[in-house]
C-alpha positions, -999 to 999 in steps of 0.1 A, spaced: 405 -165 561 387 -142 586 397 -138 622 368 -143 647 378 -131 681 360 -141 713 342 -110 726 325 -124 758 346 -116 789 327 -143 809 320 -180 803 301 -189 771 294 -214 743 316 -215 712 284 -221 691 267 -188 701 273 -161 674 270 -132 698 301 -144 718 323 -137 687 335 -103 674 316 -108 641 284 -118 658 286 -151 640 302 -185 648 335 -194 631 336 -214 599 359 -238 583 381 -211 568 382 -189 599 408 -183 626 392 -186 661 411 -163 686 404 -164 723 422 -133 736 398 -115 759 415 -108 792 400 -126 822 394 -159 839 367 -174 816 358 -206 799 348 -211 762 328 -243 759 326 -265 729 304 -295 727 298 -301 690 322 -311 662 338 -281 644 362 -274 616 383 -242 617 415 -230 600 432 -223 633 426 -217 670 446 -194 692 442 -192 730 464 -162 738 451 -152 772 468 -172 799 437 -171 821 413 -183 794 401 -219 791 389 -238 760 368 -267 774 360 -294 748 333 -319 758 323 -336 726 323 -374 732 329 -392 700 332 -360 680 362 -347 660 374 -311 663 393 -303 631 419 -276 630 433 -276 594 463 -253 601 476 -246 636 466 -246 672 484 -222 696 476 -226 733 490 -202 759 460 -206 782 442 -238 793 431 -265 769 406 -288 788 399 -319 767 376 -348 774 400 -377 771 397 -412 786 360 -410 792 337 -441 793 312 -423 770 338 -416 744 365 -390 739 369 -360 716 393 -365 688 414 -334 681 427 -333 646 454 -307 640 467 -305 604 495 -280 611 516 -268 639 507 -273 676 523 -247 698 517 -253 735 530 -231 763 499 -232 785 482 -261 804 465 -292 791 438 -308 813 424 -342 804 391 -351 820 
């Protein structure tokens, strides 16, 4: 498992490699870590599979807008920031699938 850290201190897409420390998007065996200080939003709008996701900066937001898609986290999800999930939408909702521990001390926003 490799740790891929968010390196963009402003808003950006999860699917753009240059936004990550390794200059490549995260893969199924990677840990995605959003820990850059600042008030920014990481956007996700396609299905993904990762080993784990950590949102450790309390000002950071992971905004998931993938109607009908499934975001798979095979191990754990830790949220100390903001998790903004498209739930209860007419055009479909994202299905988060967490195979391990969910640790939540931040905010959950359902659009």
